[in-house]
MMTF fields as JSON, N, C-alpha, C and O atoms, coordinates in Angstrom:
{
  "mmtfVersion": "1.0.0",
  "mmtfProducer": "UNKNOWN",
  "numBonds": 359,
  "numAtoms": 360,
  "numGroups": 90,
  "numChains": 1,
  "numModels": 1,
  "chainsPerModel": [1],
  "groupsPerChain": [90],
  "chainIdList": ["A"],
  "bondAtomList": [4, 2, 8, 6, 12, 10, 16, 14, 20, 18, 24, 22, 28, 26, 32, 30, 36, 34, 40, 38, 44, 42, 48, 46, 52, 50, 56, 54, 60, 58, 64, 62, 68, 66, 72, 70, 76, 74, 80, 78, 84, 82, 88, 86, 92, 90, 96, 94, 100, 98, 104, 102, 108, 106, 112, 110, 116, 114, 120, 118, 124, 122, 128, 126, 132, 130, 136, 134, 140, 138, 144, 142, 148, 146, 152, 150, 156, 154, 160, 158, 164, 162, 168, 166, 172, 170, 176, 174, 180, 178, 184, 182, 188, 186, 192, 190, 196, 194, 200, 198, 204, 202, 208, 206, 212, 210, 216, 214, 220, 218, 224, 222, 228, 226, 232, 230, 236, 234, 240, 238, 244, 242, 248, 246, 252, 250, 256, 254, 260, 258, 264, 262, 268, 266, 272, 270, 276, 274, 280, 278, 284, 282, 288, 286, 292, 290, 296, 294, 300, 298, 304, 302, 308, 306, 312, 310, 316, 314, 320, 318, 324, 322, 328, 326, 332, 330, 336, 334, 340, 338, 344, 342, 348, 346, 352, 350, 356, 354],
  "bondOrderList": [1, 1, 1, 1, 1, 1, 1, 1, 1, 1, 1, 1, 1, 1, 1, 1, 1, 1, 1, 1, 1, 1, 1, 1, 1, 1, 1, 1, 1, 1, 1, 1, 1, 1, 1, 1, 1, 1, 1, 1, 1, 1, 1, 1, 1, 1, 1, 1, 1, 1, 1, 1, 1, 1, 1, 1, 1, 1, 1, 1, 1, 1, 1, 1, 1, 1, 1, 1, 1, 1, 1, 1, 1, 1, 1, 1, 1, 1, 1, 1, 1, 1, 1, 1, 1, 1, 1, 1, 1],
  "groupList": [{"groupName": "UNK", "atomNameList": ["N", "CA", "C", "O"], "elementList": ["N", "C", "C", "O"], "formalChargeList": [0, 0, 0, 0], "bondAtomList": [1, 0, 2, 1, 3, 2], "bondOrderList": [1, 1, 2], "singleLetterCode": "X", "chemCompType": "L-PEPTIDE LINKING"}],
  "groupTypeList": [0, 0, 0, 0, 0, 0, 0, 0, 0, 0, 0, 0, 0, 0, 0, 0, 0, 0, 0, 0, 0, 0, 0, 0, 0, 0, 0, 0, 0, 0, 0, 0, 0, 0, 0, 0, 0, 0, 0, 0, 0, 0, 0, 0, 0, 0, 0, 0, 0, 0, 0, 0, 0, 0, 0, 0, 0, 0, 0, 0, 0, 0, 0, 0, 0, 0, 0, 0, 0, 0, 0, 0, 0, 0, 0, 0, 0, 0, 0, 0, 0, 0, 0, 0, 0, 0, 0, 0, 0, 0],
  "groupIdList": [1, 2, 3, 4, 5, 6, 7, 8, 9, 10, 11, 12, 13, 14, 15, 16, 17, 18, 19, 20, 21, 22, 23, 24, 25, 26, 27, 28, 29, 30, 31, 32, 33, 34, 35, 36, 37, 38, 39, 40, 41, 42, 43, 44, 45, 46, 47, 48, 49, 50, 51, 52, 53, 54, 55, 56, 57, 58, 59, 60, 61, 62, 63, 64, 65, 66, 67, 68, 69, 70, 71, 72, 73, 74, 75, 76, 77, 78, 79, 80, 81, 82, 83, 84, 85, 86, 87, 88, 89, 90],
  "secStructList": [7, 7, 2, 2, 2, 2, 2, 6, 6, 6, 2, 2, 2, 2, 2, 2, 2, 6, 6, 6, 6, 6, 6, 1, 7, 7, 1, 1, 7, 7, 1, 5, 7, 7, 7, 6, 6, 1, 7, 1, 1, 3, 3, 3, 3, 3, 3, 3, 6, 6, 6, 3, 3, 3, 3, 3, 3, 7, 7, 6, 6, 7, 7, 5, 1, 7, 7, 3, 3, 3, 7, 7, 5, 1, 2, 2, 2, 2, 2, 2, 2, 1, 1, 7, 6, 6, 1, 7, 7, 7],
  "xCoordList": [71.44, 72.623, 73.57, 74.552, 73.357, 73.935, 74.755, 75.936, 73.645, 74.099, 75.331, 76.41, 75.148, 75.92, 77.349, 78.353, 77.49, 78.364, 79.184, 80.397, 78.817, 79.572, 80.135, 80.958, 79.469, 79.889, 81.098, 82.21, 81.071, 82.037, 83.253, 84.145, 83.233, 83.999, 84.462, 85.546, 83.909, 84.429, 85.266, 86.223, 84.582, 85.768, 86.772, 87.64, 86.865, 88.25, 89.159, 90.289, 88.689, 89.775, 89.797, 90.882, 88.885, 89.484, 90.861, 91.911, 90.231, 91.025, 92.544, 93.348, 92.941, 94.074, 94.563, 95.784, 93.706, 94.441, 94.919, 95.8, 94.328, 94.439, 95.806, 96.453, 96.164, 97.457, 98.701, 99.708, 98.663, 99.199, 100.085, 101.215, 98.848, 99.249, 99.716, 100.076, 99.844, 100.37, 101.879, 102.756, 101.921, 103.661, 104.058, 105.285, 103.376, 104.484, 104.811, 105.305, 104.373, 105.423, 106.617, 107.121, 107.43, 109.08, 109.199, 108.648, 110.104, 110.462, 110.69, 110.116, 111.951, 112.511, 111.799, 111.401, 111.714, 110.74, 111.953, 112.309, 112.429, 113.247, 112.673, 111.643, 113.385, 112.801, 112.376, 112.611, 111.63, 110.545, 109.013, 108.553, 108.558, 106.893, 106.644, 107.38, 105.285, 105.143, 104.161, 103.029, 104.442, 103.985, 102.507, 102.277, 101.312, 99.913, 99.473, 98.384, 99.883, 99.257, 99.84, 99.9, 100.067, 101.191, 100.929, 99.852, 102.41, 102.564, 104.145, 104.893, 104.475, 106.213, 105.573, 104.616, 106.806, 107.082, 105.615, 105.708, 104.326, 103.521, 103.576, 103.906, 103.423, 103.468, 101.967, 102.077, 101.216, 99.692, 98.451, 98.007, 98.079, 96.64, 95.445, 95.677, 94.506, 93.102, 92.01, 91.798, 91.527, 90.046, 88.73, 88.392, 88.185, 86.709, 85.23, 85.001, 84.675, 83.713, 82.469, 81.612, 82.225, 82.056, 82.809, 82.118, 83.707, 84.725, 85.951, 86.509, 86.078, 87.513, 88.573, 88.6, 89.655, 90.859, 91.744, 91.967, 92.059, 93.26, 94.608, 94.709, 95.807, 96.985, 97.714, 97.465, 98.824, 99.477, 100.815, 101.375, 101.349, 102.737, 103.538, 103.268, 104.722, 105.399, 106.669, 106.863, 107.297, 108.658, 109.901, 110.547, 109.908, 110.987, 112.316, 112.941, 112.695, 114.366, 114.341, 115.152, 113.093, 112.995, 113.289, 113.97, 112.664, 113.147, 111.752, 111.692, 110.629, 109.836, 109.282, 109.936, 108.624, 108.355, 107.142, 107.535, 106.583, 105.865, 105.338, 105.904, 104.238, 104.067, 102.794, 102.65, 101.876, 100.466, 99.481, 100.126, 98.062, 97.325, 96.483, 96.305, 95.779, 95.332, 94.087, 94.074, 93.239, 91.572, 91.963, 92.637, 91.01, 91.048, 89.283, 88.601, 88.902, 87.566, 87.827, 88.341, 87.382, 87.831, 86.658, 86.938, 85.42, 84.303, 84.792, 84.727, 85.428, 85.187, 87.115, 87.587, 87.452, 88.862, 88.235, 88.649, 87.436, 87.177, 86.176, 86.129, 85.55, 84.536, 85.369, 84.588, 86.494, 87.357, 88.656, 89.488, 88.732, 89.571, 89.008, 89.666, 87.162, 86.536, 86.357, 86.114, 86.573, 86.508, 87.677, 88.721, 87.466, 88.674, 89.623, 89.394, 90.9, 92.307, 92.154, 92.751, 91.194, 91.444, 90.273, 90.355, 89.123, 88.29, 88.526, 87.667, 89.309, 89.778, 90.544, 91.482, 89.731, 90.794, 92.132, 92.647, 92.608, 93.924, 94.224, 95.382],
  "yCoordList": [75.619, 75.821, 76.663, 76.92, 77.217, 77.827, 76.318, 76.189, 75.471, 74.478, 73.856, 73.723, 73.51, 72.876, 73.647, 72.939, 74.787, 75.954, 76.042, 76.23, 75.963, 76.036, 74.815, 74.869, 73.547, 71.505, 71.862, 71.881, 72.111, 72.065, 72.986, 72.817, 74.296, 75.459, 74.733, 75.058, 74.045, 73.05, 71.818, 71.391, 71.071, 69.992, 70.182, 69.329, 71.641, 71.913, 72.642, 72.861, 73.12, 73.596, 72.197, 71.615, 71.676, 70.361, 69.241, 68.851, 68.995, 68.512, 68.737, 67.806, 70.318, 71.151, 71.083, 71.163, 70.934, 71.339, 69.688, 69.606, 68.408, 67.234, 66.739, 65.739, 67.877, 66.77, 68.274, 68.21, 69.227, 69.886, 68.978, 68.568, 69.046, 68.39, 67.237, 66.927, 66.468, 64.902, 65.019, 64.156, 66.182, 67.212, 67.486, 67.541, 67.927, 68.797, 68.173, 68.807, 66.542, 65.36, 65.77, 66.105, 65.706, 65.52, 65.703, 66.467, 64.684, 64.314, 65.416, 65.537, 66.23, 67.11, 68.354, 68.504, 69.139, 70.911, 71.866, 71.928, 72.568, 73.453, 74.904, 74.872, 75.688, 76.938, 77.602, 77.281, 78.72, 79.699, 79.731, 79.252, 80.434, 80.445, 81.229, 82.208, 80.955, 81.521, 82.924, 82.657, 84.255, 84.917, 85.274, 85.132, 85.818, 85.529, 85.961, 85.439, 87.151, 88.24, 88.613, 89.703, 87.785, 87.754, 86.87, 86.342, 86.102, 84.89, 84.8, 85.777, 83.689, 83.739, 82.555, 81.863, 82.993, 82.031, 81.323, 80.134, 82.044, 81.793, 80.629, 81.296, 79.733, 79.173, 78.043, 76.965, 78.486, 78.215, 79.169, 79.815, 79.131, 79.828, 79.201, 78.106, 79.304, 78.239, 79.536, 79.941, 79.935, 80.691, 79.8, 79.141, 80.272, 79.537, 80.394, 81.604, 79.648, 80.816, 81.171, 81.62, 80.973, 81.507, 83.116, 84.133, 83.13, 84.959, 84.203, 84.573, 83.38, 82.888, 82.581, 81.802, 83.409, 82.057, 81.406, 81.913, 80.969, 80.026, 79.922, 79.894, 79.857, 80.484, 79.471, 79.1, 78.871, 77.821, 78.508, 78.747, 78.859, 79.37, 78.412, 77.861, 77.881, 77.15, 76.794, 77.707, 75.886, 76.311, 75.341, 74.471, 75.943, 75.159, 75.454, 74.449, 76.532, 76.872, 76.58, 77.031, 75.686, 75.198, 76.405, 76.368, 77.499, 78.966, 79.125, 79.746, 78.211, 78.357, 77.182, 76.395, 76.406, 75.596, 74.919, 73.769, 75.024, 74.712, 75.735, 76.828, 75.491, 76.159, 76.56, 76.289, 77.168, 77.402, 77.759, 78.197, 77.872, 77.661, 78.847, 78.882, 80.027, 80.787, 80.972, 80.745, 81.429, 81.672, 83.593, 84.411, 83.539, 84.944, 85.03, 84.187, 86.241, 86.351, 87.526, 88.596, 87.178, 88.364, 89.338, 90.529, 89.013, 89.915, 90.735, 91.859, 90.789, 91.533, 92.474, 93.341, 92.286, 92.494, 93.26, 94.412, 93.191, 94.592, 95.33, 96.559, 94.771, 96.26, 96.457, 97.344, 96.606, 97.248, 97.943, 98.693, 97.694, 98.426, 99.813, 100.811, 99.525, 100.501, 101.827, 102.901, 101.435, 102.511, 103.809, 103.497, 105.128, 105.935, 105.342, 104.527, 106.031, 105.27, 105.61, 104.999, 106.744, 107.176, 106.493, 106.664, 105.643, 104.738, 103.313, 102.649, 102.876, 101.387, 101.107, 101.551, 100.191, 99.213, 98.637, 98.101, 98.884, 98.228, 96.581, 96.164],
  "zCoordList": [72.724, 72.309, 72.737, 72.042, 74.016, 74.791, 75.89, 76.213, 76.183, 76.884, 76.131, 76.707, 74.925, 74.153, 73.902, 73.979, 73.662, 73.308, 75.102, 75.014, 76.133, 76.986, 77.762, 78.677, 77.169, 77.753, 76.675, 77.202, 75.437, 74.411, 74.32, 73.488, 75.521, 76.157, 77.489, 77.972, 77.923, 79.438, 79.031, 79.678, 77.377, 77.303, 76.894, 76.706, 76.623, 75.624, 76.332, 75.894, 77.606, 78.649, 79.283, 79.282, 79.745, 80.326, 79.62, 80.13, 78.227, 77.747, 77.534, 77.479, 77.395, 76.889, 78.587, 78.716, 80.013, 80.895, 81.368, 82.224, 80.799, 81.034, 80.321, 80.632, 79.06, 78.408, 78.762, 78.055, 79.527, 79.901, 81.607, 81.871, 82.29, 83.027, 83.121, 84.257, 82.313, 81.763, 81.049, 81.063, 80.494, 79.718, 80.473, 80.393, 81.949, 82.472, 83.915, 84.848, 83.935, 84.95, 84.719, 83.647, 86.621, 86.039, 88.003, 88.794, 88.147, 89.099, 90.42, 91.502, 89.684, 90.73, 90.184, 89.029, 91.104, 90.702, 91.407, 92.584, 90.234, 90.489, 89.254, 88.581, 89.273, 88.957, 89.754, 90.919, 89.508, 90.416, 89.68, 88.643, 90.621, 90.511, 89.444, 89.324, 88.138, 87.464, 87.707, 88.111, 87.523, 87.699, 87.177, 85.976, 88.199, 87.829, 87.017, 86.775, 86.004, 85.426, 83.743, 83.174, 83.452, 81.973, 81.747, 82.025, 80.784, 79.473, 79.622, 79.588, 79.766, 79.793, 78.102, 77.754, 77.636, 76.483, 75.672, 75.366, 75.347, 75.304, 73.719, 72.739, 73.515, 72.523, 71.832, 71.248, 72.038, 72.027, 72.003, 72.953, 70.971, 70.942, 70.82, 70.306, 70.987, 70.742, 71.181, 72.324, 70.164, 70.274, 69.712, 68.728, 71.117, 71.266, 70.471, 70.477, 70.044, 69.27, 69.748, 68.986, 71.267, 72.42, 72.515, 72.575, 72.517, 72.921, 73.812, 74.845, 73.251, 74.782, 73.987, 73.035, 74.553, 74.174, 74.73, 75.829, 74.636, 75.552, 74.892, 73.665, 75.826, 75.999, 76.604, 77.751, 75.744, 76.735, 76.571, 75.5, 78.079, 78.319, 78.616, 79.683, 77.869, 77.851, 79.041, 79.843, 79.157, 80.18, 79.783, 80.367, 78.469, 77.326, 78.365, 78.705, 78.792, 79.058, 81.161, 81.97, 81.439, 82.956, 83.866, 84.89, 83.332, 84.423, 85.585, 86.646, 84.809, 86.054, 86.748, 86.063, 87.535, 87.995, 86.811, 86.613, 86.443, 85.317, 84.284, 84.264, 83.354, 81.856, 82.519, 83.711, 81.875, 82.217, 81.352, 80.399, 81.011, 80.738, 81.061, 82.278, 80.321, 80.755, 79.466, 78.256, 80.317, 79.703, 79.651, 80.276, 78.451, 78.266, 77.899, 77.316, 78.42, 77.994, 76.979, 77.308, 75.607, 74.585, 74.692, 74.557, 74.91, 75.003, 75.866, 75.367, 77.305, 78.25, 77.644, 78.38, 77.05, 77.208, 75.999, 76.126, 74.881, 73.75, 74.605, 74.572, 75.203, 76.206, 76.82, 77.167, 77.548, 78.454, 77.297, 77.806, 76.04, 75.329, 74.673, 74.382, 74.475, 74.217, 74.77, 74.219, 76.277, 77.232, 76.927, 76.353, 77.301, 77.327, 78.344, 79.238, 77.945, 79.095, 80.852, 81.739, 81.035, 82.005, 83.155, 84.371, 82.417, 82.912, 83.027, 83.607, 82.676, 82.588, 83.774, 84.436, 83.738, 85.3, 85.131, 84.15, 86.388, 86.323, 86.131, 86.092]
}
């Protein structure tokens, strides 16, 4: 069962990556690089039953070089938010 869930998660991530890679092809590159920790115009959200969220950030205003697909571990986020503020990691 665990292997099936992991395979499903991997397949979903691979499919989303392929779709966004094909959709973001362009000849000239302009704009600034994406910020590594944050979302720029989040336009899509998919929740996986294993506790992961996939967030797609668009680049419709061409302010950045590309869009992004970020994976968030919801279980780790919930555990972090359950801690008192002074014990949380930055």
